[in-house]
N, C-alpha and C positions, 0 to 999 in steps of 0.2 A: 542400882538400876531401878528406874521408875516402874511402879506397878502398873499392870494393865487395867484400865478402867472397866467397871462392870456395865451391865445393860442399862442402868439408870443414867449414864452419862449423856450429855447433850449430843445428838447425832451429828456426825461430820463425815465428809468423804474420806475414804482411805484410812479411817481410824481402826485401831485394834481394840476388840471388846472381849471381855471374859464373862462367861455365864455358866454356872453349874459345872465347873471344871473344864469347859471347852472354850476354845478361842475362835473368834470370828473376825473377818475383815468386812468393812462396810462398803457398799457400792451405792453411789448416789445417782439418781435419775429424777429430773424435775425437782420437786421439794421433798421427795421421799428417799429413805435410806433402807436398803435391805442388807441382811447379814448373810455372808457366805463363809463356810468353814475355812479357817485359815490355811488348811492343808490343800484346799481345792483352788482351781483357777477361777478368778472372779469373772473372767470373760471366756466363754467357750471357744475352742479352737479346733482346727482340722488337721488331719495327718496329710503328708504329701500326696496321698492318693485321694484326698478329699473326703475321707470318712470321718464323721463327727465323733469326738471323744465324749463318752457319757459324762453326765453331770449329776452330782448329788442334789444340787439345787438348780432348778431350771431358770436360766436368765439368758435371753437373747437380745443383745444390744441392737441388732439390726432392726428389731421391731419397735425401737423407740419412736420412730415416725408414727406407727400405729397408735401408740399410747399418747403421744403429744396431740395428735389429731383428735383422738377420742376425748381427751380432757376438754379441748376447745369446742368440739361439737356438742358434748353434753352440757357444757357451760352455756353455749348459745341457745340450746334447746331449753334449758332451765330458765334462762332469763326471759324467753318468750312466754313460758308457762307462768312465771311470776307476773309478767305484765298483763297476761290474760286474767289472772286471778284478781289483780288490783283493779282492772277495768270492770270486772264483774262485781266486785265489792262496791265500787263507786255507783254502778248502775242499781245495785240493790238498795243502797242508801237513798238514792234518788226516788226509787219506787216507794220506799217506806215513808219518805218525807211527803211524797205526793198523796199517799193514803191518809196520813195524819192531817194534811191540809184539807183533804176532801171531807174527812170526818168532822173537822172543826167547822167547815163551811156548812155542812148539813145541820150540825147542832145550832149554829147561829140562825139558820133558816127556820128551825123548829122552835125558836125562842128559848133555847136552853143554853145560850152562851153566857159570857161574863156579864153582858148588859142585863140579861134576864135576872141573874142573881142579885145584882145591885138594885134592881127595881123591886126586890122583895118577893118575886114570884115563887121563889124556892125557900123552904124552911131551912134555917141554918142547922137545925138539929139533924143528926144522922139517924135517929131512932126511926125504924120502919121505912127508911128511904129505899131499901132494896126492893121492897114489895110495891112501892108507889109506881104506877105506870108512867112511862115517859121520862123517867130519870135514868141517866146513863150510869152504868155500873162503875165506870172509871172515876166518877166523882164521889163515890162513897168514901166517907171519912176524909174527904179532901185529898186522897192519894190516888194517882192514876195507876191502873193495872196495865200489864204488858199488852201490846197490840197482839192480835191473833197471829200475825206472821212472826213476831218475836217469841211468842209462846211456842210455836211450832219449831223455831230454830233452837230454842232452849231444850225442848223435848228431844230433838235430834242429836243434841250434844250429850245427853245423859247416857251414862254407861250402866249396863246391867252388872249387879254385884254377885251374880250366880244364883240368887234367890228370887229374882224377878222384881226386886224393889228398885225404885227410882227416886232421885232427889225431888222433893216437892217444891212447887213454885211458891214464892212469897205470897202471903195472904194479908190484906189490909196494911201493906207496908212493912210487915214483920217477917222474919225468916223462920220457916218451919224448923223446929228443933230436932226432928227425928233423923234427918239425913243431911249430908253435906250438900251445899249449893252447887249447881252445875257450873263447870268452868268451860270457857270457849276453847275449842280445840286449837292447838298451836299449829302454825304452818309447817309442813313437812316436805322433804324432798329425799326420797330413798332410792338407793341404787343396789342392785345385786350383781356382784362379780361372781358368776356362776361356776367358773372353772378357774380358781384363783391362783393355784400353784404357790408362788412365794408371797402373794398378796400385794404385789407391786402396784397393780392397777387400783386396787382398793385404797392403798395408801395415798396414791396420787389424787384420786377422786376426793378423798376426805380432806387432804391438805390444800388442794388447788382450786376446788369449787366451793366458794365461801358459803353458799346457801345449802349445802348438803347437810342433812340432819342425821342420816344413818346410812352406813354401807355394810352389807352382808358379804363377807368373803368366804365363799363355800368351796370345798374340795372333797373329792371322794377319799383321798388317802389321809389317814390320821397323821402320818409323818409330815405331809404338806400343811395340814392345819396347825400342827405344832410349830412349824416354821413361820406360818402366818402370825400366830399369837406372839411369837418372839419378836417379829418385826413390828407388830402393832405396839407392843410394850416399849420397844426401843424408840419408836417414833412418838410415844406418849399420846396415842390416839384411842385408848381403851373406851373413851366415852362416845366415840363415833363409829368404830368398826367392830363388828361382831363376827368372829370366826366360827364357822360351822363345818362339821364333818358329815357329809351326806351325798348321796347320789343327786346330781343336779336336777335330773328330771323329777325325782321324788320330792325334792325340796320345792320346786316350782308348783307341782301338782298339789302340794299340801295347802296352798293358798286358794285353790279354786273352790268356789261355792261357799266361802266363809266370810263374805264381806260384812255381815252384820253380827258375827260371833266374836267372842273374846277368848283369849288364851288363859292359861293358868294364872297369869299375873293380872288378869282383868283388863288387858289392853286389846283393842280391836285388831283383828287381822287386817293388814293392808296389803294391797297389791303394790308392786314396785313402780315407781315413776320411771325408772330406767333399768333395763336388764342388758348386761353385756355378756355375750357368748364369744369366747375366744378359745376354742378347743384346739387340740393337736389333731388336725385333719378336718373332717367335715362337721358342720354344725347341724346337719339334717336331723339327727335323733333328738335334738333338744327343742326344735321349733314348735311342735304342737303344745308342749308345756309352757314355752315362753310366751306365746301369743295369748294364752289364757291367764297368765300370772302378771302381766304388765297392765297397769291401770288404763282405763279408757282415755285415749289421747296420749298415752305414754310412748317412750322411745325404746326401740329395740336395736341394739348394735350387734352385728353378726360378722364374724371372721370365718372364712373357709380357706384352709391352707392346702387343700387337695386339688390344686390347679391341674394336675395330671388327669383328673376325672372330669371337672366341669369345663376345662378349656382344651381338651385333647380329643382326638378322634380314635384313640386306642381302646377306650372302654365305654362305648355307648350304652351297654347294658347296665354298667355300674352307675353311670350318670342318671339313667332313668330310674333305677331303684332308689337312689338317694334324693334326686331333685325333681323327679316326675317328668323328665323330658330328656331327649337325646341332644348331643352336642352338634356343633357345626364345624366343618373343617375349613381352614384358611387363615389369612392374616387377621381376620376379625373374630377369631374364636374366643378371645378373652371377653370381648363385648357381648358375645352370645352367652358366655358363661355367667356374666353378671345377671343377665336376664333369666337364666335358668334358676339361679339362687333366689332372685326376687319372685319368680313364679312359685317356688316351693314355699316361701313365706306367705305369699298371698293366698295360696291354696289352703295352707294350714289355718290361717286366720278366718277365711271365708266360711269354714264349716261351723263356726260359732257366731256368725253374724258380725264378724269383725272385718273392717276394711284396712288395707295397707296403703300408705302414702310414702313412696321413696323420697328421702330428703337428700341423700348423697350416696352414690354407688361408685366404688373405685376398684380398679384392678391395679394392685401394687406389688411390685417385685414378684414374689412367689405365692401371693394370696389375694383374696378378694375381701374388701371391707365395705359393708353397707350399713347405712343408718336409715331406719324406716319408722314412721309414726303409725301406731295401731289405734284405731278408734272404732267404737261400736256404731254401726250404721247398716242395718239390713238393706236399706235402699241403695247405698253405695256398693254393697256386695254384688248387686244385680248387674253392675257394669263390668264385672271381672271377665266374663266370657268374651265380651266385646273388646277387651284389652289383652287378650291372650292370642298368641299367633303361632303359626307354623312357618317354617322357612324352607323354601325350595332353593337349594344351594348347588351351583355348578362348580363343585370342588375339584373335579377332575378335568375341567376344561378351562373356561375363561375367567371363572371366579365371580360371575354375576349371581345375584340372588333376587328372589321374589318372596314377598311375605303374604300370608293368607290368615286373616282373622277368623277365629272360630265362630263369632257371632257379630251382630251389628247393634250399636247403640244409636238409634236413629232419632234425631231431633225433629219433632213434628209440631205444627201449630195447633193450639187448642181450637175447638169447634167454634167458640165465641170470638175467635180472632184475636184474643188477648193472651199474650205470652206463649210459651212453648212447653212441651213435655217430652220425655224420652220413651221410645218404644224399643223393647229388647226383642230382636228377631234373629233368625238364622242369617248367616252370610252366604253369598253366592259363591260357588266354587265349580271347578278348580280355578285357581288364580293363573295357572300356566299349563303348558303342555308337558308331557313326561320328559321331553328333551329341550335343552336350552335353545331359545330362539336366536341366539347370537352365534353359537359355535356348534350346535347340534350334539353336544355331549349330554350324557345322562345326568339328570338332576337327583340329588339325594335330599331326603326330608330331615329337618332338625326341629326340635321342640316337642311339645308346646313350651313356650317361654313367654315371659312378660313383655307386652308390646306397648306399654305406656311410657311416659317420660321417666328416666331413671334418676333425675336430680330435681331439686327445688332451688331455683336461682335465688329466691329470697333467703333461704336457709344458708346457702353458700356465701351470699353477700354478708350476712350477719357475722359469719366466722372471719371472712376476709377483713371486715371493718374492725375486728378486734385485734388483728395482728400487730398494728403499730404500737399498741399499748402493752403487749406482753414482753416479759423479760427474755431476751434472746439466750441467756445462759440457762435459764430454766427450761425453755423450749428450744432445744438445740437444732431442731429440724424445721424451724419456721420458714427458712428460704425455700425448702422443698415443698412445704405445705402451701405456701403462697403460689408457687408455680403450678402445682397439680390442681389446686382448687380453681385457679384462674382458667386452666384448661377445661375443667369440668363446667365452669360457668359459661364458657364460650361455645362448648360443643353441641348444645341443644339447638335443634332446628325445629321450632314449634310449627305445627300445622297451621296454615293461615285460616283464620275464622271466616265463615260464610257471612257476608254482610246482611243477608235477609233472614238469618236464623242464628242470632247470637246465643251462645251457651249461657245458662243461668249461673249466677254467682252463688257459691256455697259458703255459708257463714255459720259457725258453730254457736252454741249458746253463750260462749265466752267471748265472742267477737272475732275469733280466728278465721281468716279467709282460707278456704280449702281450694285446691285446683279443680278445674273442671273434671268431674268424676268420669266423664266419657272420653277424656283426652287420650289420644294414641300418638305414638311416634311413627310417622310414616317413613322416616329415614333413619332406621335404627343402627345401621352399620356404615363402615367406611371402606375405602379402597386404597391401595398402595401403588403409586405410579410405577415403581420398579417391577411389581408383580405383573401389571398389565403389559409392560414392555417385553417381559420375558415370553409372554404368550405369542406376540407377533414378531419376536426376534428383532427389535429395534433398539436404538439407544434410548436410555431412560430420560424422559423430559424433566426439566427442572420443575419443582413444585409450583414456583411462582408463575411459570408459563401456563400450566394447567389451570391453576386458580384464576388466572387472568382470562383464559378462554371461557371458563364457566361463568365468571361474573360479567364478561362482555355479552354473553348470551342471555343474561338476566337471571341466572340461578344464584342461590345463596351457597356460600362455601364456608366451612370451618374445619377444625381439626379434632381428633379424638385424643383423650389423655392416655388411651391404652397403648398407643404405638407412635413413635416418631415417624415423620414423613407421611402420616395418614391424611386423607382428604375426605371430609363428610360433605355431602351436597344433596340438594333436592332435585338435581338433574336426573332424568331417567337413564337407564343403562344404554338405551339406544343412542342417546346423545354422547354418553361417555365413550362408547366405542367409535362413534363418528369422529369424535375429537382425536382419539388415538390414531385412527386411519389418516386423518388430515395431518397429524404430527409426522407420521412416517412419510407421507407424500411430500410435505414441504421441507422437512429438516434432514431426514435420513432414509431415503428410499431403500426398501428391503430388496436385496439381490434375488434374482430369479433362482429358484431351487433351494433357497435358504429355508423355506417353510415346507414341511412335508405335506403332500396332498392328502386331504381328508382329516388333517389335524385340526385342533381348535383354532389355531392361528390362521390356518388356510381358510376356514369358514368365515372367520372374522374379516380377513382382508378381501374376501370375495363376497361380502355381504351386501347390504342395502345399497351402499355407495360405490363398492368396488375400489379400484385404485390402490395406490400405495406401493405395489410391486413394480419394479423397474420394467418399463416397456408398456405400461398401461396408463401412463399419466395423461395421454391425449384423448383417451376414450371418453365417451359421454358419461357423466355421472362420476367422474374420477375425483372431483373436488366437492367436499361437503360445504355448503354455503354458510356464511355467518360465523365462522370460527376464526377468532383472532387471538393469537398467543401474546397477550399484553402482560409482560412481566411486571411492569410498574403497577398495573391494576391488581395483579395477583399478589404483590408483596405485602406480607403481614407487618403492620406497624406495631412494633414491640418496644415502646419507649422505656419500659422499666427493666428490660433485659432479664426477664424471669428465667429461672431454671425450670424449664417445662418438662424435660425428659431427663431421667436420672441414669447414671452409670452404676455398674455393680460396685458396691462399697469395698469389696475385697475378693480375693481369689477363694474358690471353693465355698462360697457362702450359700445360705439357704435357711430352711426352717429349723435346722439342728435336730438332734435326737431328743427323745423323751428323757425326762429326768429319771434317774435310777431310784426305785422305791426300796426302802429297807426291808 
């Protein structure tokens, strides 16, 4: 019988591995392999009642989509960072070349150029030249000294050796013998997997993102860290992955305020380029530390699996304590939940003069996954109040909603008439009356929550553009990734700019274009036709018919990735309910007595235009003008046949239970 190979064997899917008297089976995901005890199930399963069986090693294959997407998103972000660094390096070289050219020109004008030396105006002897007025120090001994900018750069690269000594600069073309010459710092791209469990994410980041220089795989449990170290050794990634046993919050706080200090090995403390928070439940306790320990311009990836809190109306007090706002009830609750999570990140960052830019925000299965860029800008932080909103939600009536910003970021012209600047002022309120103007039901307040755009189309496009080149076996969920990201790309309805007051363009020192810091999303939520039909007790119209009516009236229409059958539009609720009344009048008149008097539907059908109820068709105002249900105009052209909305992968699926600690 063949012996079982040990941990030094080349990793392969489904292989049997022996280590220190124990046997393991390998599970392959992406390019990484993790070891699962041979006596345990490699894939978690559920009982007939839907109760999850405990695992000694936590692995949930349902979240491969999350991990595939994270690899591709971090890779897209890293590539943009490298491009920025390359662009800045080229600009720096151009500046240095321009400075040298300018110095050379000035020397020539002063008669100290090459021609002056050939004419004999300068003594070839170097004796006493340093004290002679008008002689450039760069020409002493015929050897040029470093430019001022170069000296500054070299000094910036020198490291303290604990005694305060630094490497000396070359003098007269010779190297000072006392200390080692400074070396240029190598490019680095570091990632923290703060709650690593098996280390699967860390393994994949190290394997599949080629420019990653270091990944820290941290976990609170020593047993988890032991498992991580075993997986790292089996994948032969000891040079890239560093397992640590620590409280994630304490580990991140340990980097704060140490930018110019060195550790016991003489290496500078560095904040992470990317921090990934993928906890069991909420990420709220980790946000304050995370925004401070990610570098300026770095990426923060956050997962929250407690959808029962941020997307439900059952625990508003819990949502407020974790995310700083209360939830909204209705079909659009998950979209509101994403904005609650973004609000909590933005609030945590703003306390330290840090601004948050959402790159991608998704409601997926049973969790939320957001990717945000954190950059230091006290000026951008001032815009946050004007991008934070309250929501007045008619959750017990017709489902209409109204938003109210907490402040205003007002673009005003400069006094000299050239350019514009922003004024930060209070917003006017209230945005609506206590009762819904459409159905007279009581309104409930949700928020505060983030009111700006939740996606960056440029970032999403970069990920989508990379999909044709990825290996479909390595990234098994690419079909779903393409469908969901295409939905996210399409769902943004940007506010139309004012032609007489264009917003200024924001560009960082590395050339990266940032979105308008005052940009808000005036159309943050969607509606579901079947929900509206239920209010007025009529047959549900086809989505194409409603989209056609909206487009015929000049409104923009798209869908939301959060829910199938959703319609996002910049049409006001007045028009939406006019459209539904006209649908009932034309296509399926509601029988008299079907709608209870005084109900939300009764108020809707007897509202501004009336009509719709059988027997009232001939009365004045029964027909809303300009509404045409053009299904051809409303039909979405989907030539690629994308998988936009997913089905449950199996029965009794979900986040699974926590791994059992020893």
